[in-house]
N, C-alpha and C positions, 0 to 999 in steps of 0.2 A: 278533481279529485280522485284519488285510485279507488276502484272498487273492490281492488284484491289487499288485503293485510294479513302479513304472517300472525300465526297464534304462537304464543311465547308461553313456557310454563312459568306462573305467577311466582313471585317473590313471597319468601316466607312473612309470615306473620311478625311485625315489628313492634306489636304492641304488648303481648303476653309477656308474662313473667315466666323465665326458663330457669327452674331451682333444681332439677334431679337430672342424672347424667343420661338416662333415656330420653327425655325431652330435649336435651341438647344434642343426641345423636340424630333425632330426627329431624331437628331443625338443620343440622351440617347436610343430611341426606338431601331435604329440600333446596338448599341454598347450592350445593353441588349441581343439581339439574337445572336450577335456575342460571348458574355461571355458564353452563356448558352449551346452553341453547339457546340464550338470548342474544348474539351476536353483538355484545357489548351494550346494550340497553339495559342498565344495571345502576339502581341507587346506590353506588357504592359508598357514599359519606354515611348515609343514614345506617347502611347496614353493618359497616365497621364500627361506628359509634354503639348501635346496638348490642354488637357482639362483647365489646369491652365494657358495656354498663352492667353485663350480666356475668358475674364472677365464675360460675358452672360453666356457662357456654364458651366463655373466653380461655377456661383453663381446658378445655375440651377441644375447642376451635384451633387455637394456635399451633399445637404439634399437628393438627392435621392439614393445614395451610402452609405454614412455613416448612417447605418441605422440597427438595427436588431431585430428579434422576433423569435419566434419558425417555421415561416413559410419563413424566407430569405433563399434563396436557396444558397449552399455553394459558387458556383461560384462568386456570388456577394460578398459574405463575403469574399473571397480569393482577390477579386480585391481590398476591402478596405486595405489588407496588403500591396498590391503594391502601392497603393494612398500613403501609409506613408512611403514606401521605395523610391519612386521615387520623390515624390512631392517636388519642389523648395519652400520649405517653405519661405526661406529668399529672393526671387523674386516676391512673389505672390502680387499682385493688393492690394490695400489698404482695399478693400470691402470684399476680399474673406476670411482672416484670421479670423476676428470675426465671420462670417458665420460659418467657419469650429468649432471653439471653441463653439460657441453656440449649433449647433446642436450635438457635442460630449456630453455638460454638459446635455442637455436635455434628451438624451439616458440615460445617467448615471442616471438621477434623475427616470428615470421611471424603471430602474433594480430591479426585484425582487430578495430578497437574495438566495431563493433556485434555481435560474435559473443558475447562474452562478458555474457549478462544473467543469469545465474543460475549459483548455484554448482554445480547439477546438470547443466547444459547441456555443461560441458566440462572439461578438465582442469588449467587455469590457475592453479585455487586449489591443486592437488596441487603443480605445478610449482615454484610459490614455497615450499611446505612442503619440498620437496626441497632447494632452495636453502638455506633455513636449515639445515637437518641438516646439509648439508655444511659449511657455514661453522661451524658451532659444531665439526664433528669436524677440520676441516683449514682454517687458514686460507690455505693457499696457493691454494685455489680463488677465492678473492676478487679474484685478478688477472684470472680468467675473467670474472666478473659485472661488473668495471668498465667493461669493454670494450662491456656492455649497458645502462649505467645510464642514458643519455637515453632510452631507449625504456622503461625501467621507468618513470623519472618521467613520460614521456608519457603512459604510461597512467594516472596519478594525477592528472596536471593536463593537459588537452587540451578541445577542444570536445566530443570523446565520452569522458569519463573512465569507467573502471570502475564499475559501478553498484551490486554487491553488497557490502554493508559489512564482511562479515566477509574477503572477498577483498581490500578495500582496508586493511583492518587488516594483514592477513597480508604486504603489500606494504611497509607501515611498519615491519613487526616485521623484516623483512629489512634494511632501511635501518637500523634499531637495532643492528643486529650489525656494521655495517660500520665501520672506523676513522675514516672521513670524513663520519660521519653528519649533525654539525652543518653542514658544507659544502653536503651534499646538502639538508638541509632550508633553509638560506638559499636555494640556487638555487630550490627549489619557490616559495619565497615572492616572490623576485624575479620569477619568471617569471608568477606570478598577476598581480602588480601591473603589471608592464611588457606583457610578450605578449599575455595575455588579461585587461588591466585592464578594458575595457569590457564584455567577455562575463561576466566574473565579476560584476561590478556589475549587469548586467541580470538573471543569475541569483538574485542577493539579491533583487530587487525582483519578479521575474517572479510572476505571478500562478499560483495552480495551474492546470495546462493543463485548460481545460474539458472536452477530450476524454479524460481520464482522472479519472474521479470515483470512484477507486478506494483504501481504506484497509483495513489488516489487520482482524483479527478475534480475540479472546482465544479460546485452548482451554482449557476449564474442565475437562479431562482427559483425555476421549475425544469432543470434538465437532467433530472436524476435518468429519466428514460433515455436520454440520449447517451450519459454516461455508460449506462448498463450495457448497452449494444456496443460501444466502442470497445467496452473491455473485453467482450466476448472475440469480437473481430481481431482486437490486438492479440488474442490468447491463440489464434489458429496460426501456426509456423507459416504454413505456406501462402496465406493470404498476406499476412503481414510482411513477409519478405518480398512477395510481388511489389507491394505498394510501396515499400520504402526504397526497392530498386529503379521503381518507374521514374519516368520524366514526364510527368502528366500535368493536367491543368484542372480547373473548376473543383468539383467535390473531391476528385481523387488525391488533387494537392492540398487540400485543407486536412483530409484523412491522413496524409503523408506527414503532415506537420505535427499532428497529433501523436502520431506513432514515434516521430523521431523524439520529440519531448519525453514520451513515456519511458523510452528507451534512454534516455539521459538522466531522467529525475531519480530521486532516492526517495521521496516523500510523497508531492502531488503536483500537479501541472495546471498552470492558467488556460483556461479555455475561451474566455469572455471575448477575446479579440477574432476569434475565427469561426465559433460555435454556430452563430446565426445564418451563416452563409453554406453552411456544410451541404445543403441540398441543391445549392445554388442559387445565384442573385434572383431569379424569378421566384423561388420559393423560400423567402426569406424567413426564419425560424422567430417567433415570440418567445424569448426565453422565460418570461414571465408567466407563460400558459402551459400546463403539462399536457403531452399527446400519448398517443399508444404507442409503447414500444416496439411492438410486433409491425405496425403499421410503418413507423419510422425505418425500420431495419430493412424491410422490403422496398420502401421508395428509394432508400440509400443505394442497395444493391443493383436497383433497375437504373438509377441515374449512373452509376459507374459501367455498367453494363453498354449505356446508351452513348455516354459522352466518351468511352476510352475502349473503343473497339480492338486497339492494340492489344490492350490488357486480358481480353476475354480468354484467351486460352491459357493464362497463368493465373488469373486473380479471380473474377467472378466464376470462372469455370470451377473454381472448388466447391461451391455451393450449388451448382447446376442440377435441376430436377427435371427430366424429360417424362411429362405426363402422357400416357399413350391412353387414349380412348377409342374403344372398337364398339361399332353398333353390328349385330348379326341379325339379318332378318331369318325369322322363322319358317319361311314360306321357301324363299330360294337359296337360303343358306350363304348368300352372299355377304361377304365382311367390309364394312368402311371403317377407314382407321385415320385419326386426326392426332397429331403430336404437337404438344404445347411445352414450350419452354420456362420455367419456372426458377425461382432461387429456394423455395422453401416449399413446405406441406402446412396444412391448416388443418385442425383436428377438433372436433366437438367435444367438450368435456360435460355439458349439460345432458346428452341423452347417452353418454358411455359412462362407464364405471372405470373404465382403464385405458392407458395407451394401446394396449393389445388389442382390446376390442374395438377401440376406434380405427386403426389401422387395417384392422381384417373387414371392417364395414366400409372401409374407403376402396377396397378391391373385392367385395362381394358382386355377383351377378345381379343385375336388377332388369326387371321385366319392364317393358314400356311399351303401352298401346298407342294405335293410330299414330305411328311414325312414318314420314313418306320414305318408300324405298325407290333408290333410284334405277334400280334393276328390275323391279316389278311394276313399277310406276303407278303405285296405289299406296294407300295406308295401309301398314302391317304392324303385327306383334313382332317388336325387336329386343333382344338382349345386349343390355349395355355393360360392358366390363372394362374396368380402369386399371392399369398397371403402372408401374414408377419404375426409371433407371435411374440409379443414384450416382453421384459423384463420391469423394474423398469424405466430405462431410456433409451431415443431412440437419437442416432447421427445420424443428416443428413449432409452430404456434399453436398454444391452445386457448381456443375461445370459451371464456367462460361466461359470456353474456347472455341475458335470456331476457325475452321481450313479453310483457304483460300487457293487460288490457289496457287499452288507451295509447298503446304503441311507445309505453315508457320502457327504457332498457336499464337494467340492473345487472350487478356483477352475482352472477349465482354461486354462493359459497357451498362447496360439496366436496369430497374426496375424489381425488381422480388419480389413480398409480400410475406410476410409469418406472420401467425399469433402470437400473444401472448399467446392465448388458442385455443386449438383444440380438435375435437374428430375424432379420426382414429382407426379403428378397434375395436371400440367400448370401446375405452378407451379414458378419459378425459385427456388430457395432456396439460401441461405449458411450457411456454418457461422459459429456467434456464440459458441458457448461449449462448454468440454469440463470435465467433472469426471474426473478422473484419481484411481486408486486402486493402491495397490502393497501387496503382502502376500497373504495368505490369506483363507478366509470365516471364520476364526476371529480375526485380528488384521491391523491393517494401518494406511494412512494415505489421507488424501484432500487432493486438492489442487483447486484450480480455475484453468482456462484460458479468459480472456476478451478478447473484441475490443471494442475502443472504436470509435467512429464515424468514426474516421480510419483504420481497419483495421488499427492497431497491438495486437498481443498483450501482455496481461499475466499473471502466475502470481501466484496469490493461494494463499500458504501459511500460514495461519492469520494470526499477526501481520506476517508479512513480504510485502509486493507489491514484485516486480519486473518490468520489462520481460522478454518473453520471445521468444523466435525461433520464427518460424511453421515454418521449417525442422526444429525437434526434435518438431512434431505427429507426423511419420512414427516417429520413434523413440520418443517418450514414448506417443503415443495408440494407435498401431496393436496395439503389443505382440507380443512374440516367446516362443519355446518357452522359452527361458532367462531371462526377465526377467518379472517379476508386474507390473511398471507398466504400464497400459494404460487405456484411456477407459472409464468406467463408464455416463456419461450423455452424450448428444449434444443441443445446443441449436441449433436452425435457425431462420433466419427468412425469411421469403417476399419480402423487397425488400432491397435494397443499403442499408445505412448511408448517412447524408447525406453526400455525397462533396464534397471541399474545392473551391471554385471557384477556377479558375487563377489569377485576380488574388491570391488570397490564399495562394496555395502558398509563396511564398518568406516570407511573415509567418510563416506557421505553422511554416515549416523553422526561422526563426530562433528562435521561441519554444520549440520543441523541443530545439535546442541549448542555449539558455539554462537551460531546466528540467533539462537532463542534467548541465549543469555545477554545480547547485544540491546535488549530493551532497557537493561538497567542502566546503561549509559543515557538513558534520555530522562532519568528520575532527575527533577528540579531540586526535590528534597534533597537528596545528597549533596548537590553544589553547594545549597544554603547552607547545611550543616558544617560540612568540610571548612567552607572559606571562614564562617564564623568561630569555629574551633582553633584555625590556624592563625587568624589576625588577632583573636583575643588572647593577648598574653597571659591572662590569669586561668586558661581554660584547662581544667583537668584532663581533658578528652584529647590534647593535641599531641597524638601518640605519632611514632613513625609510621604505623600502618594508615593513619589518616593522611600523612603527606604523602605516601604513596598512592593513595588512592586517588586523592587531587592531582597527583602528577599524570597518573593514568587517565583521568578524565579531561584534564586540561591538554593532552597530547593528541586523543581522538574524540572527544566528547564535544557536547553542547556547551562550548566554552563561554558563549555570549549568557549562560545562566549566571556565570560571575560577575560580580558588582564591580570588582577593582582588580583586575589581572596584575596590574604592575606591583600593588602590594602583596599579593600571592607569592609571585616569583621572588620578591626581593625576602620574603620570610622562609619560602623553600629554598631557596639557593645554597647550594653545598650541603643540603640535607636530603637530597633525593638522587645522590649520584648512582648507588645500586641500581634503582628502580630504572633511570634513564639509560644506563647502559644495556639494562636487557631490552627496553624498548629499542634502544638504535641499534643492536645487533640483527634484529630482524630486518631493518633496512629496506623493507619492501614498501613503504608509504609514509610520505611526510607528514608532520602535525598539521592537523586539519586548518588551525588557525592561518598557516602560511598559503596553503592553496585558495582558501578562502579571501585570503588578502589579494592574490593574482587574479582570482574570480572578479573581484570587488565588493564583496559582502562583508568585510571588515577592514581596518585601517593598516596601513604600512607598519605604525607605531607597534600596534599588537604583535605582527608577525616579526618585528626584529627583536622584540623581547624573547619571543620565543626560540628565535634562533640562537640567540644568546645563551639560553638556558640549555636547551638540549642540546646543541653543536659544541660548545664549551665543555658541557659535563662528559663528553664520551671520548673514547681513547681515539676514534677516527675520525678527527673534526673536517673532514672534507665531505662527507657522505651527504649532507645538504644541498651543498653546490652541486653534485654529481644528479641528484634528483632533479634539482632545479633546471639543469640543461635537458634532461629527458622530457621536461615538461614543455619545452620549445615549440615542438612541433602541433602540440595540443592548444596553447595559447597563443594566439597569432595577431590580435589587435594591438593597435599603438598603445593604449593605456596599459594592456598587460605586459608588454616588451618593455615599456617604461619603468615599472613596477619591477621586472625581473630584474633590469639593470640595476637598481637602487639595490636590490637583495644582494646581487653578487659583489656591488662594490662593499657591504659590509662584510661580505665572507671575507673578502680578501683583506681588508683593515683588521678584522678579528684572527684569523685563522691563516694570514698568509698566502702563497702562490699555490695552484692546484695541480694535478697532473690528468691529463686527459685520457679517456679509455678510448679504443676503437670506435666504439658504440657513439660516444660522446662527439668524437669527430666526422663520423657519419652524418650526425644530426647538423653540426657545424657548417660542412660541406653544403648540404639541403639548404641551410639558410643563405649563405653565400649564392648561391644560384637561382634563388627562389626570384619569381617575376613581379611578386607583390610585397617589395620592400617598402616599409616606411622610414622617416626619419628616425623614430624610435628605435626600429630595428638596425639601422645603421650604427647607433649609438651602443646597442647590446652588443654587435659584433665586435667593436673596439674594446668594448671592457672584457668581453670574453678573451680577447687577444692578450689582452694584458693579465689576467687572470691565470692563462695558460701560457705566458710567455716563456718560461724556463722550458718547458716540455715541448713547446713548439719549436724552439731556436735548435733544439737535439734532433728533432724527429720530423717537423713537418715546416719548414722556412718559407715554402712556396705559398702555403694557407696564408699567413701574414702578408705576404707580397699581393696575394688577388685582393684581399682585403682593403688594404692601403689604396690599392689601384683603382678598386671600387668605389672608395669614399671620395676619393680626389678628382674623380673625372664622371660621376652620377650627374646628372641634370635634378635628381629628385630631390637634392639637398639645396633647401633655400637660403641657409645661414650656415656654413661650414665653422662659423667662429666659435659656435656652440660646442663644437667638438675639441677645441684647441688643447685643453688640458689632456685629455686621453690621447689625441694624435702625439701630442708632444712628450707623455711619458711613453708611448710605443715605439716611436722613432728613436728616442733617446735610447731605450734598453735594447732595440735589436737593429739600429741601424747599420750597424758593422757587419752585418750578416745578409743585408739586403741590397739590391740595386737601387741606391737610394737617390741617385741624382734625377732619374726621369720622375721620381714620385715628388722629389722637392720643386721641380719646375712645375708639373701641374698644380702641385699645392699653392705655390708662389701665385700663378695665374688666377687661380680662384681667389685668392684673397685681393688679388688688385681688383678684379671682376668686381668683388664685393665690396670695393673702395675702403679695404681696411689697412692703414698704414702702418 
């Protein structure tokens, strides 16, 4: 049993009757102190029920606690969550519920678009939950909500819409409880197509922001500590490029695999198949047990250093710290020096108030008695001095653990300041990343805060990556007595990230605005509503705007949200020509459904439906085929070449023969001379020759000759009969322009060999 026990401020009296404003204020003051200093040991349910059982207290307490701004302490924010969880909304006195709703709406009005970046950052999510519960209990409050609907809709669709998906779902949920929900959804549709038409289309086509290269990572049980560290290493450009370009094995190979997946993924990556071996086969990780993130990071870098000596200069060297320890004898004045190479520095937060103080204490001179002097041959007093030589990046681990009587170690929650910029060892350094930890030494959760090259911060919480408000570093990273959330590891760089040139600032700002609107594309409620209105023949909301919006999100959105794509396309065909022509005029990306078909995440049937809709409705009806050719070097498996062949056959069937560009011919020539052609690749070559036959006859007859020679002579084709239709068609149409006799001899010999009479 522990002999030490913390002393907490007592809970206010929950038995007395509070009938006056002064006594209510006194109760709230006591409760604030109790909430702020009890580290979570609070009787939340009893307190909430007591507040709402006292009308005077409730009337005073609701405006006090349901509030938020950048200075609101986290314990008070958490208390509001318990108010929502435990408040007996259906039993409240008549005066309390309107007070709650009015307070929540007032705060929603004050909300700044760029302030809400994460559900952890403010109370907006809780405010909408309050409104939902209030509407369910008493329909009379809808009149209050209606006065703020234009602001609520603006938070869903604007240049800077809400970014957290669960928060957006909660807003849509509130709308679904309102009697005029269809009218509101129609208003959202019309505004997207009219007021934000151009921005929304740009958001659909916007390339992923090259300043944001982050995706989420699967949590395999208790691997949040690994995910947080990997995100930070991936954010270091020099380290990342060294790993990606390496020809390595062991831990380095697994890290390279993870980095490659992160570079290619838009959302989150699977880690389960490799993560347990990232520290090597002899240090297999139990993914169900959480470990310390800083310990994992130092072990990983040490293993990379040991196992991949060739990479030291370009990879692990990025974090190298040379620790120089000198001992100076006070009698002979001789100096001994010892150098040690590490990958990080560890500082103590328990006995220091800030990083500046902790670093100063690390390099402070220390007197040591009775130390052997090699020069004096006796024990003398010596002066110990430690100094550090840094590389481009500096990792600082923050030790927040304290040992109490009995040897028990616990996490010591307190404030520990660190700067966003600092000068140390004559180097200007900026904060580039933080690993946060919440919880205790036995259990908790890790997240990563990373800064991109544009100075924007992002929060990586396993699978979820959201934009992060730099103002929250003060609250989330420094730590407080009453909150376990605090920084565990700091990542500094010795030079500023690449700055945006003044001439490009406006363009980058516009791109950021477009990318921020891209979140709207993932609103499942929009898909469900538009599909319902368009298929329902009696719907009064089936407007042209509704058809245009559906066409847009079908083109580049989450088409899997639709229940019946075939019925939708049949309904909107010939009704969305103008919007399709606008989409096609960009001609920079294929509809998502077509590329997903080639990858294998949707059916060929769906892809063909979209080709017929989008290509037939455009003036240039060969642009999809052109884009398909450009995909050939990217998609190289047998299955993918087979699907590409089928798509080209349909393009020719619907739109006729095509003309090849010099770029397309370069791709086709590379395919012919590839050393790793599959049977499906040969079929693809034949189909492409047929598709471009007229152009090839006029411009590149040798290419057809090369393809036919390759196919009739290669030993890789087991059954040439499968290609007879394509061969017959190509020879019939181009034979008069070719040296056909040798080809026919080879073909006949192949057929005889395969016993085809």
